[in-house]
C-alpha positions in Angstrom: -15.2 1.3 0.0 -12.5 2.8 -1.3 -8.8 1.3 -0.8 -6.1 3.4 -1.5 -3.6 1.6 -3.8 0.2 2.3 -3.4 2.6 1.1 -5.4 6.7 1.2 -4.1 7.7 1.1 -7.6 8.6 3.5 -10.6 8.8 1.6 -12.9 6.4 2.1 -16.3 5.7 -1.3 -15.9 6.4 -2.0 -13.3 5.2 -5.3 -11.6 4.0 -4.4 -8.5 1.4 -1.4 -9.9 -0.2 -4.8 -12.2 -0.3 -6.1 -9.0 -2.9 -3.7 -7.5 -4.6 -4.1 -11.1 -5.0 -7.7 -10.0 -6.0 -6.5 -7.0 -8.8 -4.4 -8.3 -10.0 -6.7 -10.1 -10.2 -9.2 -6.9 -12.6 -6.8 -5.3 -15.8 -6.9 -4.2 -18.9 -4.6 -5.8 -19.3 -1.3 -3.7 -15.2 -1.6 -3.0 -13.1 -0.2 -5.4 -9.4 0.8 -6.0 -7.8 4.3 -6.2 -3.9 3.5 -7.3 -2.1 6.5 -5.9 0.5 7.4 -9.0 2.6 10.3 -7.6 4.5 8.3 -5.6 7.9 10.2 -8.2 7.1 13.6 -6.9 7.3 13.2 -3.6 10.2 15.1 -2.4 12.6 13.9 0.4 11.1 14.1 3.5 12.4 17.6 5.5 11.6 19.1 8.5 12.5 22.2 7.0 10.6 21.9 3.9 8.2 21.0 6.2 8.3 23.9 8.3 7.8 26.0 5.3 4.7 24.9 4.2 3.9 20.7 2.6 4.8 20.2 -1.5 2.1 20.1 -3.0 2.3 16.4 -3.5 2.7 15.7 0.3 -0.6 16.9 0.8 -2.0 15.2 -2.3 -0.6 12.2 -1.1 -1.7 13.0 2.5 -5.1 13.9 1.7 -5.7 10.5 -1.2 -4.6 8.9 2.5 -7.6 10.3 4.4 -9.7 10.0 1.8 -9.4 6.3 1.5 -11.2 3.1 4.1 -8.0 1.6 3.6 -4.9 1.2 2.0 -2.6 -0.8 0.1 0.8 -1.2 -0.6 2.6 -3.3 -3.1 6.8 -3.5 -2.9 8.5 -4.9 -4.8 12.4 -5.3 -2.6 15.4 -3.6 -3.0 18.2 -4.7 -0.8 16.4 -6.7 1.4 14.1 -4.0 2.2 11.8 -1.0 0.8 11.7 0.9 -1.8 13.8 4.4 -0.8 10.7 6.0 -2.4 8.3 4.2 -1.1 9.5 4.6 2.7 10.5 8.6 1.9 6.2 8.8 1.2 5.3 7.0 4.7 7.5 9.0 6.8 5.8 12.2 5.1 2.1 10.3 6.1 3.9 9.6 9.4 3.6 13.5 9.6 3.2 16.1 11.1 4.2 14.9 14.6 1.1 12.7 16.2 -1.5 13.4 13.1 -0.2 10.2 11.4 -3.0 9.9 8.4 -2.8 5.9 8.0 -3.9 6.8 12.4 -6.4 3.9 12.9 -6.6 2.5 9.5 -6.8 -0.7 8.1 -3.3 -1.6 5.6 -2.0 -4.4 4.0 1.1 -5.1 1.9 1.8 -7.2 -1.0 4.7 -7.4 -3.1 6.2 -9.0 -6.4 9.9 -9.1 -7.2 11.7 -10.9 -10.2 13.8 -12.8 -7.2 13.1 -16.1 -5.6 11.4 -14.7 -2.8 8.3 -12.6 -3.7 9.3 -9.4 -1.7 8.4 -10.8 1.4 11.3 -8.7 3.3 10.1 -6.0 1.6 6.6 -7.5 2.9 7.6 -7.1 6.4 9.1 -3.7 6.9 5.7 -2.5 5.1 3.9 -3.5 8.3 6.2 -2.6 11.1 6.3 1.2 9.1 2.1 0.7 9.0 2.0 -0.2 12.3 5.0 2.5 13.2 2.1 5.2 11.7 -1.0 3.7 13.5 -2.2 1.6 10.9 -4.7 -0.7 11.5 -1.7 -3.8 10.1 -3.0 -7.4 8.2 -0.5 -9.4 9.2 -0.4 -12.1 6.3 1.8 -11.1 3.6 1.5 -12.2 -0.8 4.9 -13.6 -2.0 5.3 -12.7 -5.6 8.3 -14.6 -6.7 10.0 -14.7 -10.0 6.4 -12.1 -10.7 8.6 -11.4 -15.0 7.3 -14.2 -15.7 4.6 -13.8 -14.3 3.8 -10.0 -16.5 2.2 -10.8 -19.8 1.0 -7.1 -21.3 1.0 -5.1 -17.9 -1.1 -7.5 -16.7 -0.3 -10.3 -14.0 -1.0 -13.7 -14.5 -1.4 -14.7 -10.5 -1.5 -18.8 -10.0 -4.5 -20.1 -8.4 -3.2 -20.1 -5.1 -1.5 -17.4 -5.6 -5.3 -15.3 -6.8 -6.5 -17.1 -3.5 -4.3 -15.7 -1.2 -4.7 -12.1 -2.9 -8.3 -12.9 -2.2 -8.3 -13.5 1.7 -6.1 -10.3 1.8 -8.2 -8.1 1.0 -11.0 -9.9 2.4 -9.7 -9.2 6.1 -8.4 -5.7 4.8 -12.3 -5.1 3.4 -13.5 -6.8 7.4 -11.1 -4.2 9.0 -12.6 -1.5 7.3 -16.0 -2.8 8.3 -15.1 -3.3 12.1 -13.4 0.3 12.0 -16.8 2.0 11.0 -19.0 -0.3 13.1 -16.7 1.0 16.1 -17.4 4.0 14.8 -21.0 3.7 14.7 -21.8 2.3 18.0 -19.3 5.8 19.8 -21.4 8.1 17.5 
């Protein structure tokens, strides 16, 4: 099983990229997390640009989503919502109209922040957008507040409770993948 991880942060020492790495460490055998690393290259969504031809970075993102069995977003919170670059990428994923790359695909959102709420509002916004794009959304959230205090040498040192919560979200996400695969096999 392939889980596409997308960090909503562009920072070099991103807490949310570290959270994705923590998720990768907790995946069971037979599942792997592939981190999408070209978010910075996605241009602002523009219907005129889309008509002229989808930019290469956008096509790469769309192919990565289509090739994945599930999508896991790790997002910081900017002004009580999603970072603009992440929302923009999700807008591109929704295109062309009626052809979302996320349609029917299991998806979840987790988040770490330097603040005391752990990006809960950003996660709620992410789940709303993922659902609008047709994703099968895992509704459980994982707030990691004051995450900078847990960041050591590129690694996010999760508490036992946070680690358990992350493992449960991943199990639910993979369960959604298995259910989708069974439905597809039964329909074939």
